[in-house]
PDB file of N, CA, C and O in Angstrom, chain B, residues numbered from 101:
ATOM      1  N   MET B 101      86.728  77.078 107.616  1.00  0.00           N
ATOM      2  CA  MET B 101      87.703  76.096 107.990  1.00  0.00           C
ATOM      3  C   MET B 101      87.018  75.015 108.812  1.00  0.00           C
ATOM      4  O   MET B 101      86.181  75.303 109.668  1.00  0.00           O
ATOM      5  N   THR B 102      87.374  73.808 108.549  1.00  0.00           N
ATOM      6  CA  THR B 102      86.804  72.694 109.290  1.00  0.00           C
ATOM      7  C   THR B 102      87.710  72.366 110.469  1.00  0.00           C
ATOM      8  O   THR B 102      88.906  72.125 110.304  1.00  0.00           O
ATOM      9  N   LEU B 103      87.126  72.360 111.651  1.00  0.00           N
ATOM     10  CA  LEU B 103      87.884  72.041 112.851  1.00  0.00           C
ATOM     11  C   LEU B 103      87.766  70.556 113.166  1.00  0.00           C
ATOM     12  O   LEU B 103      86.813  69.903 112.743  1.00  0.00           O
ATOM     13  N   PRO B 104      88.736  70.021 113.911  1.00  0.00           N
ATOM     14  CA  PRO B 104      88.660  68.605 114.285  1.00  0.00           C
ATOM     15  C   PRO B 104      87.410  68.309 115.088  1.00  0.00           C
ATOM     16  O   PRO B 104      86.825  69.194 115.713  1.00  0.00           O
ATOM     17  N   LYS B 105      87.014  67.050 115.059  1.00  0.00           N
ATOM     18  CA  LYS B 105      85.805  66.637 115.765  1.00  0.00           C
ATOM     19  C   LYS B 105      85.917  66.976 117.251  1.00  0.00           C
ATOM     20  O   LYS B 105      86.939  66.713 117.884  1.00  0.00           O
ATOM     21  N   GLY B 106      84.855  67.560 117.794  1.00  0.00           N
ATOM     22  CA  GLY B 106      84.844  67.913 119.204  1.00  0.00           C
ATOM     23  C   GLY B 106      85.184  69.359 119.466  1.00  0.00           C
ATOM     24  O   GLY B 106      85.148  69.794 120.617  1.00  0.00           O
ATOM     25  N   TYR B 107      85.519  70.130 118.424  1.00  0.00           N
ATOM     26  CA  TYR B 107      85.874  71.534 118.588  1.00  0.00           C
ATOM     27  C   TYR B 107      84.765  72.409 118.019  1.00  0.00           C
ATOM     28  O   TYR B 107      84.188  72.106 116.975  1.00  0.00           O
ATOM     29  N   SER B 108      84.483  73.483 118.714  1.00  0.00           N
ATOM     30  CA  SER B 108      83.493  74.438 118.211  1.00  0.00           C
ATOM     31  C   SER B 108      84.215  75.636 117.632  1.00  0.00           C
ATOM     32  O   SER B 108      85.423  75.778 117.823  1.00  0.00           O
ATOM     33  N   SER B 109      83.496  76.511 116.921  1.00  0.00           N
ATOM     34  CA  SER B 109      84.121  77.673 116.301  1.00  0.00           C
ATOM     35  C   SER B 109      84.521  78.726 117.321  1.00  0.00           C
ATOM     36  O   SER B 109      85.262  79.643 116.967  1.00  0.00           O
ATOM     37  N   GLY B 110      84.075  78.645 118.555  1.00  0.00           N
ATOM     38  CA  GLY B 110      84.425  79.616 119.579  1.00  0.00           C
ATOM     39  C   GLY B 110      85.799  79.391 120.181  1.00  0.00           C
ATOM     40  O   GLY B 110      86.208  80.160 121.051  1.00  0.00           O
ATOM     41  N   GLY B 111      86.514  78.387 119.760  1.00  0.00           N
ATOM     42  CA  GLY B 111      87.844  78.137 120.268  1.00  0.00           C
ATOM     43  C   GLY B 111      87.866  77.248 121.502  1.00  0.00           C
ATOM     44  O   GLY B 111      88.920  77.072 122.115  1.00  0.00           O
ATOM     45  N   ARG B 112      86.750  76.700 121.868  1.00  0.00           N
ATOM     46  CA  ARG B 112      86.688  75.834 123.053  1.00  0.00           C
ATOM     47  C   ARG B 112      86.323  74.418 122.620  1.00  0.00           C
ATOM     48  O   ARG B 112      85.544  74.207 121.691  1.00  0.00           O
ATOM     49  N   ARG B 113      86.896  73.490 123.305  1.00  0.00           N
ATOM     50  CA  ARG B 113      86.536  72.093 123.073  1.00  0.00           C
ATOM     51  C   ARG B 113      85.282  71.773 123.838  1.00  0.00           C
ATOM     52  O   ARG B 113      84.949  72.421 124.830  1.00  0.00           O
ATOM     53  N   ALA B 114      84.602  70.774 123.365  1.00  0.00           N
ATOM     54  CA  ALA B 114      83.402  70.335 124.071  1.00  0.00           C
ATOM     55  C   ALA B 114      83.749  69.860 125.484  1.00  0.00           C
ATOM     56  O   ALA B 114      82.929  69.961 126.397  1.00  0.00           O
ATOM     57  N   ASP B 115      84.966  69.340 125.658  1.00  0.00           N
ATOM     58  CA  ASP B 115      85.364  68.863 126.984  1.00  0.00           C
ATOM     59  C   ASP B 115      86.190  69.896 127.752  1.00  0.00           C
ATOM     60  O   ASP B 115      86.800  69.550 128.764  1.00  0.00           O
ATOM     61  N   GLY B 116      86.227  71.158 127.300  1.00  0.00           N
ATOM     62  CA  GLY B 116      86.892  72.219 128.053  1.00  0.00           C
ATOM     63  C   GLY B 116      88.297  72.552 127.587  1.00  0.00           C
ATOM     64  O   GLY B 116      88.977  73.311 128.278  1.00  0.00           O
ATOM     65  N   GLY B 117      88.785  72.031 126.448  1.00  0.00           N
ATOM     66  CA  GLY B 117      90.109  72.362 125.931  1.00  0.00           C
ATOM     67  C   GLY B 117      90.187  73.824 125.502  1.00  0.00           C
ATOM     68  O   GLY B 117      89.157  74.483 125.359  1.00  0.00           O
ATOM     69  N   ASN B 118      91.376  74.326 125.300  1.00  0.00           N
ATOM     70  CA  ASN B 118      91.498  75.743 124.947  1.00  0.00           C
ATOM     71  C   ASN B 118      91.990  75.949 123.523  1.00  0.00           C
ATOM     72  O   ASN B 118      92.244  74.993 122.791  1.00  0.00           O
ATOM     73  N   ARG B 119      92.117  77.209 123.149  1.00  0.00           N
ATOM     74  CA  ARG B 119      92.478  77.613 121.792  1.00  0.00           C
ATOM     75  C   ARG B 119      93.897  77.179 121.418  1.00  0.00           C
ATOM     76  O   ARG B 119      94.161  76.876 120.254  1.00  0.00           O
ATOM     77  N   ASP B 120      94.807  77.147 122.388  1.00  0.00           N
ATOM     78  CA  ASP B 120      96.184  76.744 122.103  1.00  0.00           C
ATOM     79  C   ASP B 120      96.257  75.311 121.591  1.00  0.00           C
ATOM     80  O   ASP B 120      97.097  74.994 120.749  1.00  0.00           O
ATOM     81  N   GLU B 121      95.399  74.460 122.085  1.00  0.00           N
ATOM     82  CA  GLU B 121      95.380  73.075 121.597  1.00  0.00           C
ATOM     83  C   GLU B 121      94.970  73.029 120.133  1.00  0.00           C
ATOM     84  O   GLU B 121      95.519  72.250 119.353  1.00  0.00           O
ATOM     85  N   ILE B 122      94.008  73.862 119.760  1.00  0.00           N
ATOM     86  CA  ILE B 122      93.568  73.911 118.362  1.00  0.00           C
ATOM     87  C   ILE B 122      94.706  74.407 117.484  1.00  0.00           C
ATOM     88  O   ILE B 122      94.956  73.842 116.419  1.00  0.00           O
ATOM     89  N   GLU B 123      95.406  75.466 117.920  1.00  0.00           N
ATOM     90  CA  GLU B 123      96.507  76.011 117.127  1.00  0.00           C
ATOM     91  C   GLU B 123      97.624  74.994 116.961  1.00  0.00           C
ATOM     92  O   GLU B 123      98.253  74.946 115.904  1.00  0.00           O
ATOM     93  N   ARG B 124      97.885  74.188 117.965  1.00  0.00           N
ATOM     94  CA  ARG B 124      98.897  73.145 117.845  1.00  0.00           C
ATOM     95  C   ARG B 124      98.465  72.084 116.847  1.00  0.00           C
ATOM     96  O   ARG B 124      99.297  71.553 116.111  1.00  0.00           O
ATOM     97  N   MET B 125      97.185  71.769 116.812  1.00  0.00           N
ATOM     98  CA  MET B 125      96.697  70.740 115.896  1.00  0.00           C
ATOM     99  C   MET B 125      96.713  71.241 114.454  1.00  0.00           C
ATOM    100  O   MET B 125      97.018  70.475 113.540  1.00  0.00           O
ATOM    101  N   ILE B 126      96.391  72.506 114.240  1.00  0.00           N
ATOM    102  CA  ILE B 126      96.279  73.034 112.880  1.00  0.00           C
ATOM    103  C   ILE B 126      97.653  73.259 112.278  1.00  0.00           C
ATOM    104  O   ILE B 126      97.847  72.950 111.102  1.00  0.00           O
ATOM    105  N   GLY B 127      98.611  73.779 113.020  1.00  0.00           N
ATOM    106  CA  GLY B 127      99.949  73.972 112.489  1.00  0.00           C
ATOM    107  C   GLY B 127     100.545  75.301 112.910  1.00  0.00           C
ATOM    108  O   GLY B 127     100.149  75.887 113.918  1.00  0.00           O
ATOM    109  N   ARG B 128     101.509  75.768 112.118  1.00  0.00           N
ATOM    110  CA  ARG B 128     102.226  76.996 112.457  1.00  0.00           C
ATOM    111  C   ARG B 128     101.314  78.197 112.416  1.00  0.00           C
ATOM    112  O   ARG B 128     100.366  78.257 111.634  1.00  0.00           O
ATOM    113  N   ARG B 129     101.617  79.152 113.272  1.00  0.00           N
ATOM    114  CA  ARG B 129     100.860  80.397 113.292  1.00  0.00           C
ATOM    115  C   ARG B 129     101.434  81.330 112.234  1.00  0.00           C
ATOM    116  O   ARG B 129     102.632  81.295 111.953  1.00  0.00           O
ATOM    117  N   VAL B 130     100.584  82.161 111.651  1.00  0.00           N
ATOM    118  CA  VAL B 130     101.046  83.052 110.594  1.00  0.00           C
ATOM    119  C   VAL B 130     101.915  84.182 111.122  1.00  0.00           C
ATOM    120  O   VAL B 130     102.621  84.823 110.344  1.00  0.00           O
ATOM    121  N   GLU B 131     101.882  84.444 112.426  1.00  0.00           N
ATOM    122  CA  GLU B 131     102.739  85.487 112.980  1.00  0.00           C
ATOM    123  C   GLU B 131     104.214  85.132 112.810  1.00  0.00           C
ATOM    124  O   GLU B 131     105.068  86.018 112.805  1.00  0.00           O
ATOM    125  N   ASN B 132     104.514  83.853 112.674  1.00  0.00           N
ATOM    126  CA  ASN B 132     105.896  83.395 112.563  1.00  0.00           C
ATOM    127  C   ASN B 132     106.333  83.205 111.114  1.00  0.00           C
ATOM    128  O   ASN B 132     107.382  82.610 110.868  1.00  0.00           O
ATOM    129  N   MET B 133     105.562  83.692 110.157  1.00  0.00           N
ATOM    130  CA  MET B 133     105.851  83.449 108.750  1.00  0.00           C
ATOM    131  C   MET B 133     106.264  84.707 107.995  1.00  0.00           C
ATOM    132  O   MET B 133     106.107  84.755 106.775  1.00  0.00           O
ATOM    133  N   ASN B 134     106.783  85.721 108.673  1.00  0.00           N
ATOM    134  CA  ASN B 134     107.177  86.948 107.985  1.00  0.00           C
ATOM    135  C   ASN B 134     108.255  86.688 106.941  1.00  0.00           C
ATOM    136  O   ASN B 134     108.263  87.327 105.890  1.00  0.00           O
ATOM    137  N   GLY B 135     109.160  85.761 107.217  1.00  0.00           N
ATOM    138  CA  GLY B 135     110.199  85.422 106.243  1.00  0.00           C
ATOM    139  C   GLY B 135     109.613  84.852 104.958  1.00  0.00           C
ATOM    140  O   GLY B 135     110.100  85.142 103.866  1.00  0.00           O
ATOM    141  N   VAL B 136     108.576  84.051 105.090  1.00  0.00           N
ATOM    142  CA  VAL B 136     107.916  83.477 103.909  1.00  0.00           C
ATOM    143  C   VAL B 136     107.242  84.584 103.100  1.00  0.00           C
ATOM    144  O   VAL B 136     107.283  84.570 101.870  1.00  0.00           O
ATOM    145  N   PHE B 137     106.624  85.539 103.792  1.00  0.00           N
ATOM    146  CA  PHE B 137     105.967  86.643 103.093  1.00  0.00           C
ATOM    147  C   PHE B 137     106.982  87.514 102.360  1.00  0.00           C
ATOM    148  O   PHE B 137     106.746  87.917 101.221  1.00  0.00           O
ATOM    149  N   VAL B 138     108.104  87.804 103.003  1.00  0.00           N
ATOM    150  CA  VAL B 138     109.141  88.626 102.362  1.00  0.00           C
ATOM    151  C   VAL B 138     109.749  87.873 101.186  1.00  0.00           C
ATOM    152  O   VAL B 138     109.991  88.468 100.135  1.00  0.00           O
ATOM    153  N   LEU B 139     109.998  86.588 101.342  1.00  0.00           N
ATOM    154  CA  LEU B 139     110.525  85.788 100.232  1.00  0.00           C
ATOM    155  C   LEU B 139     109.542  85.768  99.066  1.00  0.00           C
ATOM    156  O   LEU B 139     109.946  85.880  97.909  1.00  0.00           O
ATOM    157  N   GLY B 140     108.267  85.626  99.365  1.00  0.00           N
ATOM    158  CA  GLY B 140     107.252  85.668  98.305  1.00  0.00           C
ATOM    159  C   GLY B 140     107.230  87.008  97.596  1.00  0.00           C
ATOM    160  O   GLY B 140     107.082  87.068  96.376  1.00  0.00           O
ATOM    161  N   PHE B 141     107.379  88.102  98.368  1.00  0.00           N
ATOM    162  CA  PHE B 141     107.436  89.427  97.762  1.00  0.00           C
ATOM    163  C   PHE B 141     108.651  89.546  96.844  1.00  0.00           C
ATOM    164  O   PHE B 141     108.537  90.048  95.725  1.00  0.00           O
ATOM    165  N   ILE B 142     109.801  89.091  97.306  1.00  0.00           N
ATOM    166  CA  ILE B 142     111.018  89.182  96.482  1.00  0.00           C
ATOM    167  C   ILE B 142     110.852  88.388  95.194  1.00  0.00           C
ATOM    168  O   ILE B 142     111.210  88.868  94.118  1.00  0.00           O
ATOM    169  N   LEU B 143     110.316  87.183  95.296  1.00  0.00           N
ATOM    170  CA  LEU B 143     110.106  86.375  94.083  1.00  0.00           C
ATOM    171  C   LEU B 143     109.095  87.024  93.149  1.00  0.00           C
ATOM    172  O   LEU B 143     109.257  86.983  91.929  1.00  0.00           O
ATOM    173  N   CYS B 144     108.058  87.621  93.715  1.00  0.00           N
ATOM    174  CA  CYS B 144     107.065  88.318  92.905  1.00  0.00           C
ATOM    175  C   CYS B 144     107.694  89.505  92.182  1.00  0.00           C
ATOM    176  O   CYS B 144     107.422  89.734  91.003  1.00  0.00           O
ATOM    177  N   TRP B 145     108.539  90.261  92.891  1.00  0.00           N
ATOM    178  CA  TRP B 145     109.178  91.416  92.274  1.00  0.00           C
ATOM    179  C   TRP B 145     110.149  90.983  91.188  1.00  0.00           C
ATOM    180  O   TRP B 145     110.219  91.621  90.137  1.00  0.00           O
ATOM    181  N   VAL B 146     110.904  89.907  91.420  1.00  0.00           N
ATOM    182  CA  VAL B 146     111.835  89.403  90.409  1.00  0.00           C
ATOM    183  C   VAL B 146     111.068  88.962  89.156  1.00  0.00           C
ATOM    184  O   VAL B 146     111.511  89.211  88.034  1.00  0.00           O
ATOM    185  N   ALA B 147     109.926  88.313  89.351  1.00  0.00           N
ATOM    186  CA  ALA B 147     109.117  87.905  88.201  1.00  0.00           C
ATOM    187  C   ALA B 147     108.585  89.117  87.449  1.00  0.00           C
ATOM    188  O   ALA B 147     108.553  89.118  86.218  1.00  0.00           O
ATOM    189  N   THR B 148     108.170  90.145  88.173  1.00  0.00           N
ATOM    190  CA  THR B 148     107.687  91.365  87.537  1.00  0.00           C
ATOM    191  C   THR B 148     108.810  92.033  86.750  1.00  0.00           C
ATOM    192  O   THR B 148     108.626  92.409  85.592  1.00  0.00           O
ATOM    193  N   ALA B 149     109.976  92.181  87.383  1.00  0.00           N
ATOM    194  CA  ALA B 149     111.113  92.812  86.705  1.00  0.00           C
ATOM    195  C   ALA B 149     111.554  91.984  85.496  1.00  0.00           C
ATOM    196  O   ALA B 149     111.916  92.534  84.456  1.00  0.00           O
ATOM    197  N   GLY B 150     111.520  90.670  85.641  1.00  0.00           N
ATOM    198  CA  GLY B 150     111.886  89.809  84.508  1.00  0.00           C
ATOM    199  C   GLY B 150     110.922  89.940  83.345  1.00  0.00           C
ATOM    200  O   GLY B 150     111.333  89.968  82.185  1.00  0.00           O
ATOM    201  N   GLY B 151     109.642  90.019  83.659  1.00  0.00           N
ATOM    202  CA  GLY B 151     108.663  90.204  82.591  1.00  0.00           C
ATOM    203  C   GLY B 151     108.817  91.538  81.882  1.00  0.00           C
ATOM    204  O   GLY B 151     108.675  91.624  80.663  1.00  0.00           O
ATOM    205  N   ILE B 152     109.105  92.570  82.647  1.00  0.00           N
ATOM    206  CA  ILE B 152     109.308  93.891  82.040  1.00  0.00           C
ATOM    207  C   ILE B 152     110.605  93.897  81.230  1.00  0.00           C
ATOM    208  O   ILE B 152     110.661  94.506  80.161  1.00  0.00           O
ATOM    209  N   TYR B 153     111.639  93.233  81.721  1.00  0.00           N
ATOM    210  CA  TYR B 153     112.897  93.136  80.977  1.00  0.00           C
ATOM    211  C   TYR B 153     112.685  92.451  79.629  1.00  0.00           C
ATOM    212  O   TYR B 153     113.182  92.909  78.601  1.00  0.00           O
ATOM    213  N   VAL B 154     111.947  91.360  79.651  1.00  0.00           N
ATOM    214  CA  VAL B 154     111.662  90.658  78.390  1.00  0.00           C
ATOM    215  C   VAL B 154     110.853  91.551  77.458  1.00  0.00           C
ATOM    216  O   VAL B 154     111.117  91.604  76.256  1.00  0.00           O
ATOM    217  N   GLY B 155     109.864  92.254  78.016  1.00  0.00           N
ATOM    218  CA  GLY B 155     109.074  93.144  77.167  1.00  0.00           C
ATOM    219  C   GLY B 155     109.892  94.249  76.551  1.00  0.00           C
ATOM    220  O   GLY B 155     109.686  94.597  75.388  1.00  0.00           O
ATOM    221  N   VAL B 156     110.819  94.809  77.305  1.00  0.00           N
ATOM    222  CA  VAL B 156     111.631  95.918  76.798  1.00  0.00           C
ATOM    223  C   VAL B 156     112.682  95.435  75.812  1.00  0.00           C
ATOM    224  O   VAL B 156     112.965  96.131  74.837  1.00  0.00           O
ATOM    225  N   THR B 157     113.270  94.264  76.035  1.00  0.00           N
ATOM    226  CA  THR B 157     114.344  93.799  75.155  1.00  0.00           C
ATOM    227  C   THR B 157     113.830  93.052  73.927  1.00  0.00           C
ATOM    228  O   THR B 157     114.376  93.215  72.836  1.00  0.00           O
ATOM    229  N   VAL B 158     112.805  92.247  74.085  1.00  0.00           N
ATOM    230  CA  VAL B 158     112.318  91.440  72.964  1.00  0.00           C
ATOM    231  C   VAL B 158     111.348  92.227  72.088  1.00  0.00           C
ATOM    232  O   VAL B 158     111.352  92.080  70.866  1.00  0.00           O
ATOM    233  N   TYR B 159     110.519  93.061  72.710  1.00  0.00           N
ATOM    234  CA  TYR B 159     109.526  93.834  71.966  1.00  0.00           C
ATOM    235  C   TYR B 159     109.707  95.330  72.212  1.00  0.00           C
ATOM    236  O   TYR B 159     108.799  95.969  72.745  1.00  0.00           O
ATOM    237  N   PRO B 160     110.856  95.910  71.839  1.00  0.00           N
ATOM    238  CA  PRO B 160     111.088  97.322  72.160  1.00  0.00           C
ATOM    239  C   PRO B 160     110.154  98.261  71.390  1.00  0.00           C
ATOM    240  O   PRO B 160     109.900  99.372  71.854  1.00  0.00           O
ATOM    241  N   TRP B 161     109.643  97.853  70.243  1.00  0.00           N
ATOM    242  CA  TRP B 161     108.724  98.706  69.505  1.00  0.00           C
ATOM    243  C   TRP B 161     107.347  98.795  70.174  1.00  0.00           C
ATOM    244  O   TRP B 161     106.627  99.775  69.990  1.00  0.00           O
ATOM    245  N   ALA B 162     106.990  97.775  70.945  1.00  0.00           N
ATOM    246  CA  ALA B 162     105.697  97.765  71.615  1.00  0.00           C
ATOM    247  C   ALA B 162     105.800  98.175  73.082  1.00  0.00           C
ATOM    248  O   ALA B 162     104.805  98.567  73.691  1.00  0.00           O
ATOM    249  N   TYR B 163     106.998  98.084  73.645  1.00  0.00           N
ATOM    250  CA  TYR B 163     107.167  98.312  75.082  1.00  0.00           C
ATOM    251  C   TYR B 163     108.471  99.079  75.298  1.00  0.00           C
ATOM    252  O   TYR B 163     109.461  98.483  75.721  1.00  0.00           O
ATOM    253  N   PRO B 164     108.499 100.383  75.020  1.00  0.00           N
ATOM    254  CA  PRO B 164     109.743 101.140  75.118  1.00  0.00           C
ATOM    255  C   PRO B 164     110.248 101.238  76.566  1.00  0.00           C
ATOM    256  O   PRO B 164     109.487 101.036  77.512  1.00  0.00           O
ATOM    257  N   LEU B 165     111.532 101.549  76.723  1.00  0.00           N
ATOM    258  CA  LEU B 165     112.171 101.577  78.038  1.00  0.00           C
ATOM    259  C   LEU B 165     111.494 102.533  79.025  1.00  0.00           C
ATOM    260  O   LEU B 165     111.271 102.134  80.167  1.00  0.00           O
ATOM    261  N   PRO B 166     111.156 103.766  78.653  1.00  0.00           N
ATOM    262  CA  PRO B 166     110.490 104.627  79.649  1.00  0.00           C
ATOM    263  C   PRO B 166     109.163 104.043  80.139  1.00  0.00           C
ATOM    264  O   PRO B 166     108.818 104.179  81.313  1.00  0.00           O
ATOM    265  N   SER B 167     108.437 103.406  79.258  1.00  0.00           N
ATOM    266  CA  SER B 167     107.187 102.766  79.650  1.00  0.00           C
ATOM    267  C   SER B 167     107.457 101.587  80.590  1.00  0.00           C
ATOM    268  O   SER B 167     106.720 101.373  81.553  1.00  0.00           O
ATOM    269  N   GLY B 168     108.500 100.837  80.311  1.00  0.00           N
ATOM    270  CA  GLY B 168     108.861  99.712  81.163  1.00  0.00           C
ATOM    271  C   GLY B 168     109.290 100.159  82.551  1.00  0.00           C
ATOM    272  O   GLY B 168     108.923  99.536  83.547  1.00  0.00           O
ATOM    273  N   LEU B 169     110.068 101.239  82.619  1.00  0.00           N
ATOM    274  CA  LEU B 169     110.491 101.748  83.928  1.00  0.00           C
ATOM    275  C   LEU B 169     109.311 102.283  84.717  1.00  0.00           C
ATOM    276  O   LEU B 169     109.239 102.105  85.933  1.00  0.00           O
ATOM    277  N   TYR B 170     108.385 102.938  84.031  1.00  0.00           N
ATOM    278  CA  TYR B 170     107.191 103.428  84.709  1.00  0.00           C
ATOM    279  C   TYR B 170     106.361 102.246  85.234  1.00  0.00           C
ATOM    280  O   TYR B 170     105.893 102.273  86.372  1.00  0.00           O
ATOM    281  N   ALA B 171     106.185 101.228  84.418  1.00  0.00           N
ATOM    282  CA  ALA B 171     105.428 100.052  84.845  1.00  0.00           C
ATOM    283  C   ALA B 171     106.099  99.383  86.034  1.00  0.00           C
ATOM    284  O   ALA B 171     105.420  98.959  86.969  1.00  0.00           O
ATOM    285  N   LEU B 172     107.430  99.282  86.010  1.00  0.00           N
ATOM    286  CA  LEU B 172     108.137  98.652  87.127  1.00  0.00           C
ATOM    287  C   LEU B 172     107.970  99.452  88.407  1.00  0.00           C
ATOM    288  O   LEU B 172     107.790  98.875  89.479  1.00  0.00           O
ATOM    289  N   SER B 173     108.027 100.772  88.308  1.00  0.00           N
ATOM    290  CA  SER B 173     107.882 101.579  89.520  1.00  0.00           C
ATOM    291  C   SER B 173     106.461 101.489  90.075  1.00  0.00           C
ATOM    292  O   SER B 173     106.281 101.381  91.288  1.00  0.00           O
ATOM    293  N   VAL B 174     105.462 101.531  89.213  1.00  0.00           N
ATOM    294  CA  VAL B 174     104.076 101.437  89.687  1.00  0.00           C
ATOM    295  C   VAL B 174     103.802 100.065  90.288  1.00  0.00           C
ATOM    296  O   VAL B 174     103.193  99.962  91.352  1.00  0.00           O
ATOM    297  N   LEU B 175     104.246  99.017  89.614  1.00  0.00           N
ATOM    298  CA  LEU B 175     104.007  97.671  90.125  1.00  0.00           C
ATOM    299  C   LEU B 175     104.788  97.406  91.410  1.00  0.00           C
ATOM    300  O   LEU B 175     104.327  96.657  92.271  1.00  0.00           O
ATOM    301  N   THR B 176     105.962  98.014  91.543  1.00  0.00           N
ATOM    302  CA  THR B 176     106.723  97.872  92.786  1.00  0.00           C
ATOM    303  C   THR B 176     105.962  98.491  93.950  1.00  0.00           C
ATOM    304  O   THR B 176     105.895  97.907  95.031  1.00  0.00           O
ATOM    305  N   VAL B 177     105.387  99.673  93.731  1.00  0.00           N
ATOM    306  CA  VAL B 177     104.605 100.319  94.785  1.00  0.00           C
ATOM    307  C   VAL B 177     103.403  99.452  95.164  1.00  0.00           C
ATOM    308  O   VAL B 177     103.108  99.290  96.348  1.00  0.00           O
ATOM    309  N   ILE B 178     102.720  98.903  94.185  1.00  0.00           N
ATOM    310  CA  ILE B 178     101.558  98.056  94.460  1.00  0.00           C
ATOM    311  C   ILE B 178     101.977  96.807  95.232  1.00  0.00           C
ATOM    312  O   ILE B 178     101.295  96.406  96.175  1.00  0.00           O
ATOM    313  N   GLU B 179     103.086  96.194  94.843  1.00  0.00           N
ATOM    314  CA  GLU B 179     103.552  94.989  95.531  1.00  0.00           C
ATOM    315  C   GLU B 179     103.997  95.297  96.958  1.00  0.00           C
ATOM    316  O   GLU B 179     103.747  94.498  97.861  1.00  0.00           O
ATOM    317  N   VAL B 180     104.648  96.432  97.180  1.00  0.00           N
ATOM    318  CA  VAL B 180     105.067  96.810  98.533  1.00  0.00           C
ATOM    319  C   VAL B 180     103.842  97.050  99.409  1.00  0.00           C
ATOM    320  O   VAL B 180     103.815  96.615 100.561  1.00  0.00           O
ATOM    321  N   LEU B 181     102.833  97.732  98.883  1.00  0.00           N
ATOM    322  CA  LEU B 181     101.605  97.939  99.658  1.00  0.00           C
ATOM    323  C   LEU B 181     100.946  96.607  99.993  1.00  0.00           C
ATOM    324  O   LEU B 181     100.424  96.435 101.095  1.00  0.00           O
ATOM    325  N   GLY B 182     100.964  95.669  99.057  1.00  0.00           N
ATOM    326  CA  GLY B 182     100.426  94.336  99.328  1.00  0.00           C
ATOM    327  C   GLY B 182     101.198  93.623 100.421  1.00  0.00           C
ATOM    328  O   GLY B 182     100.598  92.980 101.283  1.00  0.00           O
ATOM    329  N   LEU B 183     102.534  93.727 100.398  1.00  0.00           N
ATOM    330  CA  LEU B 183     103.348  93.106 101.447  1.00  0.00           C
ATOM    331  C   LEU B 183     103.052  93.727 102.804  1.00  0.00           C
ATOM    332  O   LEU B 183     102.919  93.013 103.798  1.00  0.00           O
ATOM    333  N   ILE B 184     102.949  95.044 102.854  1.00  0.00           N
ATOM    334  CA  ILE B 184     102.639  95.716 104.118  1.00  0.00           C
ATOM    335  C   ILE B 184     101.279  95.253 104.639  1.00  0.00           C
ATOM    336  O   ILE B 184     101.129  94.986 105.831  1.00  0.00           O
ATOM    337  N   PHE B 185     100.296  95.159 103.753  1.00  0.00           N
ATOM    338  CA  PHE B 185      98.964  94.714 104.147  1.00  0.00           C
ATOM    339  C   PHE B 185      98.999  93.285 104.673  1.00  0.00           C
ATOM    340  O   PHE B 185      98.381  92.983 105.694  1.00  0.00           O
ATOM    341  N   ILE B 186      99.715  92.406 103.984  1.00  0.00           N
ATOM    342  CA  ILE B 186      99.800  91.005 104.406  1.00  0.00           C
ATOM    343  C   ILE B 186     100.446  90.890 105.781  1.00  0.00           C
ATOM    344  O   ILE B 186      99.945  90.170 106.644  1.00  0.00           O
ATOM    345  N   ILE B 187     101.556  91.594 105.988  1.00  0.00           N
ATOM    346  CA  ILE B 187     102.245  91.517 107.274  1.00  0.00           C
ATOM    347  C   ILE B 187     101.393  92.122 108.378  1.00  0.00           C
ATOM    348  O   ILE B 187     101.362  91.604 109.494  1.00  0.00           O
ATOM    349  N   LYS B 188     100.696  93.223 108.071  1.00  0.00           N
ATOM    350  CA  LYS B 188      99.824  93.849 109.072  1.00  0.00           C
ATOM    351  C   LYS B 188      98.719  92.882 109.506  1.00  0.00           C
ATOM    352  O   LYS B 188      98.471  92.714 110.701  1.00  0.00           O
ATOM    353  N   ILE B 189      98.066  92.254 108.545  1.00  0.00           N
ATOM    354  CA  ILE B 189      96.986  91.330 108.860  1.00  0.00           C
ATOM    355  C   ILE B 189      97.494  90.093 109.587  1.00  0.00           C
ATOM    356  O   ILE B 189      96.860  89.615 110.528  1.00  0.00           O
ATOM    357  N   ALA B 190      98.646  89.572 109.147  1.00  0.00           N
ATOM    358  CA  ALA B 190      99.176  88.350 109.752  1.00  0.00           C
ATOM    359  C   ALA B 190      99.618  88.571 111.185  1.00  0.00           C
ATOM    360  O   ALA B 190      99.581  87.638 111.987  1.00  0.00           O
ATOM    361  N   ASN B 191     100.035  89.777 111.530  1.00  0.00           N
ATOM    362  CA  ASN B 191     100.545  90.033 112.874  1.00  0.00           C
ATOM    363  C   ASN B 191      99.506  90.626 113.806  1.00  0.00           C
ATOM    364  O   ASN B 191      99.835  90.998 114.933  1.00  0.00           O
ATOM    365  N   GLU B 192      98.261  90.722 113.366  1.00  0.00           N
ATOM    366  CA  GLU B 192      97.220  91.187 114.266  1.00  0.00           C
ATOM    367  C   GLU B 192      96.984  90.155 115.347  1.00  0.00           C
ATOM    368  O   GLU B 192      97.014  88.951 115.092  1.00  0.00           O
ATOM    369  N   LYS B 193      96.754  90.623 116.525  1.00  0.00           N
ATOM    370  CA  LYS B 193      96.457  89.717 117.632  1.00  0.00           C
ATOM    371  C   LYS B 193      94.952  89.522 117.723  1.00  0.00           C
ATOM    372  O   LYS B 193      94.191  90.490 117.752  1.00  0.00           O
ATOM    373  N   THR B 194      94.535  88.283 117.766  1.00  0.00           N
ATOM    374  CA  THR B 194      93.114  88.001 117.894  1.00  0.00           C
ATOM    375  C   THR B 194      92.701  88.165 119.334  1.00  0.00           C
ATOM    376  O   THR B 194      93.450  87.803 120.241  1.00  0.00           O
ATOM    377  N   PRO B 195      91.523  88.705 119.557  1.00  0.00           N
ATOM    378  CA  PRO B 195      91.074  88.847 120.964  1.00  0.00           C
ATOM    379  C   PRO B 195      90.810  87.481 121.573  1.00  0.00           C
ATOM    380  O   PRO B 195      90.119  86.646 120.989  1.00  0.00           O
ATOM    381  N   ARG B 196      91.358  87.273 122.726  1.00  0.00           N
ATOM    382  CA  ARG B 196      91.166  85.991 123.424  1.00  0.00           C
ATOM    383  C   ARG B 196      89.949  86.119 124.333  1.00  0.00           C
ATOM    384  O   ARG B 196      89.867  87.053 125.131  1.00  0.00           O
ATOM    385  N   PRO B 197      89.004  85.189 124.219  1.00  0.00           N
ATOM    386  CA  PRO B 197      87.813  85.257 125.078  1.00  0.00           C
ATOM    387  C   PRO B 197      88.113  84.889 126.515  1.00  0.00           C
ATOM    388  O   PRO B 197      87.214  84.900 127.356  1.00  0.00           O
TER     389      PRO B 197
END
């Protein structure tokens, strides 16, 4: 990430500014974006379910219902684990020097 002129990667300004000033300049913190992550998960799951629905209804000879339900359950577990991982990482507190 490229920081504004005068800022070092250690979170300090050349003239003695602190990390909070950098965070204000860059934008919103990811700790406050849990709603966006959950909304993204819901949209991802709806797209997955929609794709499986199309596969089961349009191509039932190639994608039978039991196979579709199994795929939906496995993909749901994978997506939930991804959401948990994203929220865990986003809410980690960085050590302040």
